[in-house]
C-alpha positions in Angstrom: 0.0 0.0 0.0 1.7 3.2 -1.1 1.0 5.9 1.4 2.4 8.4 -0.9 0.6 10.1 -0.8 -1.0 11.1 1.4 0.3 10.0 2.1 2.4 12.3 3.2 4.3 15.3 4.6 6.8 16.6 7.1 4.3 19.2 6.8 2.1 16.3 7.8 -0.4 17.1 5.1 -0.4 13.5 4.0 -0.7 12.0 7.4 -4.0 13.7 8.2 -7.6 13.2 7.3 -9.7 16.1 6.0 -10.8 18.4 8.9 -13.9 16.7 10.1 -15.7 17.2 13.5 -14.0 14.7 15.8 -14.2 13.7 19.4 -10.8 12.9 20.8 -12.3 11.0 23.7 -14.2 8.8 21.2 -11.0 8.1 19.3 -9.4 6.8 22.5 -12.1 4.2 22.8 -12.2 2.9 19.2 -9.5 2.0 16.7 -8.3 4.6 14.1 -9.4 4.2 10.5 -6.8 3.0 7.9 -5.1 6.0 6.4 -4.2 9.5 7.6 -4.5 10.4 11.2 -7.4 12.7 12.1 -6.4 16.3 12.0 -7.6 17.0 15.6 -5.5 14.2 17.0 -2.4 15.1 15.0 -2.5 18.7 16.0 -2.6 17.8 19.6 0.3 15.3 19.2 2.5 17.8 17.4 1.8 20.6 19.9 2.8 18.2 22.7 6.1 17.2 21.0 7.2 20.7 20.0 5.8 22.6 23.0 9.2 23.7 24.4 11.3 23.4 21.3 12.4 26.5 19.3 14.8 26.1 16.4 15.9 29.3 14.7 17.1 27.4 11.6 13.7 25.8 11.0 11.9 27.6 8.2 9.0 25.1 7.6 8.0 22.7 10.3 5.2 20.2 10.8 1.8 21.6 10.0 -1.4 20.5 8.2 -1.2 20.6 4.4 2.5 21.3 4.1 4.6 19.0 1.9 8.0 18.9 3.5 10.2 20.5 6.1 12.9 23.1 5.4 15.8 24.4 7.4 18.2 27.2 6.6 21.9 26.4 5.9 23.8 29.5 5.1 22.5 31.0 1.9 20.4 28.0 0.9 17.7 25.9 2.3 17.8 22.2 3.0 14.4 20.6 2.3 13.6 17.3 3.9 10.9 14.8 3.2 10.0 11.3 4.5 7.3 9.0 3.2 6.6 5.2 3.3 5.2 3.2 0.4 2.6 0.8 1.7 -0.2 0.6 -1.0 1.9 -1.6 -3.4 4.7 -4.1 -3.3 5.4 -4.3 -7.0 7.7 -1.6 -8.4 8.0 -0.3 -4.8 11.5 1.0 -5.5 10.2 3.3 -8.2 7.3 4.5 -6.1 9.6 5.2 -3.1 11.8 7.8 -4.7 9.2 9.3 -7.0 6.7 10.1 -4.3 9.3 11.7 -2.0 10.7 13.7 -4.9 7.3 15.1 -5.7 7.0 16.8 -2.3 10.4 18.4 -2.6 9.5 19.7 -6.1 6.3 21.3 -4.8 8.5 23.4 -2.5 10.8 24.6 -5.3 13.6 22.3 -4.2 16.0 20.1 -6.2 16.1 16.5 -4.9 19.7 15.4 -4.1 20.2 12.7 -1.4 18.0 9.7 -0.6 17.9 7.3 2.3 15.8 4.1 2.1 14.7 1.9 5.0 13.7 -1.4 3.4 11.7 -3.8 5.5 11.2 -7.3 3.9 8.9 -10.1 5.1 10.2 -13.5 6.2 10.8 -15.6 3.1 11.9 -12.7 0.9 14.5 -13.8 -1.7 17.7 -12.3 -2.9 16.1 -12.0 -6.3 13.3 -9.9 -5.0 15.7 -7.6 -3.1 17.9 -7.2 -6.2 14.8 -6.2 -8.2 13.9 -3.6 -5.6 17.3 -2.1 -5.6 17.4 -2.0 -9.4 14.2 0.0 -9.3 15.8 2.4 -6.8 18.9 2.7 -8.9 17.0 3.5 -12.1 14.9 6.1 -10.3 18.0 7.7 -8.8 19.6 8.0 -12.2 16.4 9.5 -13.7 16.1 12.1 -11.0 19.8 12.7 -10.6 19.6 11.7 -6.9 22.3 9.8 -4.9 21.3 6.9 -2.6 23.4 7.8 0.5 22.2 5.4 3.1 19.3 3.8 5.0 18.6 0.4 6.5 17.7 -3.1 5.3 16.0 -5.8 7.3 14.0 -9.0 7.0 11.4 -9.0 9.7 8.2 -10.6 10.9 6.8 -7.2 11.5 5.7 -6.9 7.9 3.8 -9.2 5.6 4.9 -7.5 2.3 7.9 -5.3 1.4 7.8 -1.7 2.8 10.1 1.1 1.8 10.3 4.2 4.0 12.2 6.9 2.2 13.8 10.0 3.4 14.8 12.5 0.7 16.9 15.7 1.1 17.1 18.5 -1.4 18.4 22.0 -1.9 16.6 25.2 -2.6 17.7 28.9 -2.9 16.0 30.8 0.0 14.2 33.1 -2.4 12.5 30.2 -4.2 11.2 28.2 -1.3 7.5 27.7 -1.6 4.9 26.1 0.7 1.2 25.2 0.3 0.5 28.1 2.7 1.6 30.6 0.0 -1.6 30.5 -2.1 -3.1 34.0 -2.4 -6.7 35.1 -2.9 -7.3 35.6 -6.6 -4.7 33.1 -7.7 -5.6 30.7 -10.5 -5.6 27.0 -9.6 -4.0 24.9 -12.3 -4.1 21.0 -12.4 -1.6 19.0 -14.5 -2.3 15.7 -16.2 -5.6 14.6 -14.5 -6.8 12.2 -11.8 -6.4 9.6 -10.3 -3.1 8.5 -11.8 -1.7 6.6 -8.8 -5.0 4.9 -8.1 -5.0 3.4 -11.6 -1.4 2.2 -11.3 -2.1 0.7 -7.9 -5.3 -1.1 -9.0 -3.5 -2.5 -12.0 -0.9 -4.1 -9.7 -3.1 -5.0 -6.7 -6.3 -6.1 -8.6 -4.7 -7.6 -11.7 -6.8 -10.8 -11.8 -10.1 -9.0 -11.4 -9.3 -6.4 -14.1 -8.1 -9.1 -16.5 -11.4 -10.9 -16.1 -13.3 -7.8 -17.2 -11.0 -6.0 -19.5 -8.6 -6.6 -22.3 -4.9 -7.2 -21.8 -4.1 -4.0 -23.7 -6.3 -2.1 -21.3 -4.6 -3.6 -18.2 -1.2 -2.8 -19.7 -2.2 0.8 -20.3 -3.2 1.0 -16.6 0.1 -0.5 -15.5 2.0 2.0 -17.6 0.4 4.9 -15.6 3.4 4.6 -13.3 5.4 6.2 -16.1 2.8 7.5 -18.6 1.4 9.9 -17.7 3.6 9.1 -14.8 3.7 9.6 -11.0 6.5 12.2 -11.0 5.6 15.9 -10.9 9.2 17.1 -10.7 9.2 18.3 -14.3 5.7 19.8 -14.0 6.9 21.9 -11.1 10.1 23.0 -12.8 8.2 24.2 -15.9 5.7 26.1 -13.9 8.4 27.8 -11.8 10.3 28.7 -14.9 7.3 30.8 -16.2 7.0 32.7 -12.9 4.1 33.9 -10.8 3.8 30.7 -8.8 2.8 31.2 -5.2 2.2 27.6 -4.0 2.1 24.0 -5.3 0.7 20.9 -3.8 0.4 17.3 -5.1 -2.8 15.3 -4.5 -1.8 12.1 -2.9 -3.7 10.0 -0.3 -7.3 11.2 -0.2 -7.1 12.4 -3.8 -7.8 15.8 -5.3 -10.5 16.4 -2.7 -8.2 16.1 0.3 -5.5 18.1 -1.5 -7.9 21.0 -2.0 -8.9 21.0 1.7 -5.2 20.8 2.7 -4.4 23.8 0.4 -7.3 25.8 1.9 -6.3 25.0 5.5 -2.6 25.7 5.0 -3.1 29.0 3.3 -6.3 30.0 5.3 -8.2 30.6 2.0 -11.2 29.4 0.2 -11.2 27.4 -3.1 -13.6 27.6 -6.0 -13.3 24.7 -8.5 -15.0 24.3 -11.9 -16.1 20.6 -11.8 -16.1 20.3 -15.5 -12.5 21.6 -15.8 -11.1 18.7 -13.7 -9.9 15.9 -16.1 -10.7 12.4 -15.0 -8.5 10.2 -17.1 -10.4 7.6 -19.1 -8.8 4.5 -17.6 -9.3 6.0 -14.2 -13.0 6.7 -14.9 -13.5 3.1 -16.0 -11.7 1.5 -13.1 -13.3 3.7 -10.5 -16.8 2.9 -11.9 -15.9 -0.8 -11.9 -14.7 -0.9 -8.3 -17.3 1.5 -7.0 -14.9 4.2 -5.9 -14.9 8.0 -6.4 -12.0 9.4 -8.4 -12.0 12.6 -6.4 -11.1 10.7 -3.2 -8.6 8.2 -4.7 -4.8 8.6 -4.4 -3.7 10.9 -7.2 0.1 11.3 -7.2 1.1 12.3 -10.7 -1.1 15.4 -10.8 0.1 18.8 -9.5 -1.9 21.7 -8.2 -0.3 25.1 -9.0 -1.6 28.3 -7.5 -0.3 31.2 -9.5 -1.0 34.8 -10.4 -4.0 35.0 -12.7 -1.8 37.1 -15.0 0.7 34.2 -15.5 -1.8 31.3 -15.5 -2.3 31.1 -19.2 1.4 31.2 -19.9 2.0 28.4 -17.4 -0.7 26.2 -19.0 0.8 27.0 -22.4 4.3 26.1 -21.3 3.2 22.8 -19.7 1.1 21.8 -22.7 3.8 22.6 -25.2 6.1 20.4 -23.2 3.8 17.4 -23.4 2.1 17.8 -20.0 -1.7 18.3 -20.1 -2.7 21.2 -17.9 -5.8 23.4 -17.4 -7.0 26.1 -15.0 -9.6 24.4 -12.8 -10.4 27.2 -10.3 -9.6 30.2 -8.2 -8.3 30.9 -4.7 -11.1 32.7 -2.8 -11.5 34.4 0.6 -11.7 31.9 3.5 -15.4 32.5 4.1 -16.1 31.0 0.7 -15.1 27.5 1.8 -14.0 24.7 -0.6 -16.6 24.4 -3.3 -17.4 22.8 -6.6 -19.3 24.8 -9.3 -21.2 23.2 -12.1 -23.8 24.8 -14.4 -23.9 27.8 -12.0 -24.6 25.6 -9.0 -22.2 25.4 -6.1 -21.7 22.7 -3.5 -18.9 21.7 -1.1 -16.1 19.5 -2.5 -16.9 16.0 -1.1 -14.8 14.9 1.8 -13.3 11.4 2.3 -12.4 10.1 5.8 -10.3 7.3 4.2 -8.7 7.3 0.8 -10.9 5.4 -1.7 -8.1 3.0 -2.7 -7.1 2.3 0.9 -10.8 1.6 1.7 -11.0 -0.8 -1.3 -7.8 -2.6 -0.5 -8.6 -2.9 3.2 -12.1 -4.3 2.5 -10.6 -6.7 -0.1 -8.0 -7.9 2.3 -10.6 -8.6 5.0 -12.8 -10.4 2.5 -9.8 -12.2 0.9 -10.7 -11.0 -2.5 -8.3 -11.6 -5.4 
């Protein structure tokens, strides 16, 4: 299960569920749902840990909706990100580096050094480990990242391979971005479409069921979503930044586009208006979501990138991305906070739907309990 998502964030954005009314006393009595920690619980835990700690070098610390941490080192910033991959076991080495690199890219940083903690179940073979490290090596070469350390272990604590990655990168101080930087009036741009990672995960974790219903060519297209349109948003971010006018970026991971929009709104203390028709649901994603009974707005969506930029630069950013082979469109506008997070279609407005648990996590968990193929 790839908690990339959403996985995600030393900003802790990916570790939290959307902000729902919660009773902490009730949470003590019952088990937590699979997925991100509830926001109310996480806020309390972070406040307790950091209560007496003040670090003058810390530029971006743990908070809801932020993508990574940043500390100042002389004239530059060191940006740090950690994320485990838990939704999938196949191609896990590729997922591990890609997902961590995405969060550095959204902050304007260049990924540089990667540490991987690799936990393998009892019975894992040397061939399986070799394949995993080959994936890591290929991803490091593609992103020009150096594997500098980590830990490897065969343990009964896991039943499938788990990779917990920690990625460090560099960023000039003047270019550092956070999700909190979105400004009222900004255009909201979405690259590629949704839900890319959900399609890739389903193609690997529900192969037999998809093969029974669809053609081999369709299944292969879904498997290729890992690389085409691809989970990486590093190039998307670089192209947008090169045009200028970008105030914030955020990648929709666990909890999908819906959760990413709520995280963006909370981090920047703004509202969000989204044109529902402007959001591209990729064809394979639409078919698989309908088949499995899940909502593409709440399914893990790594591979897409949200860009909040000056309205004056939005058209140029979309043009640059499209000319470079990356689908992009303006899907909405950053609004005053009182507006809320809302979808508009045919002149009618309603709140963006919330998902307590990522749709893929819910499906895989229910399938695991029912021992489905």
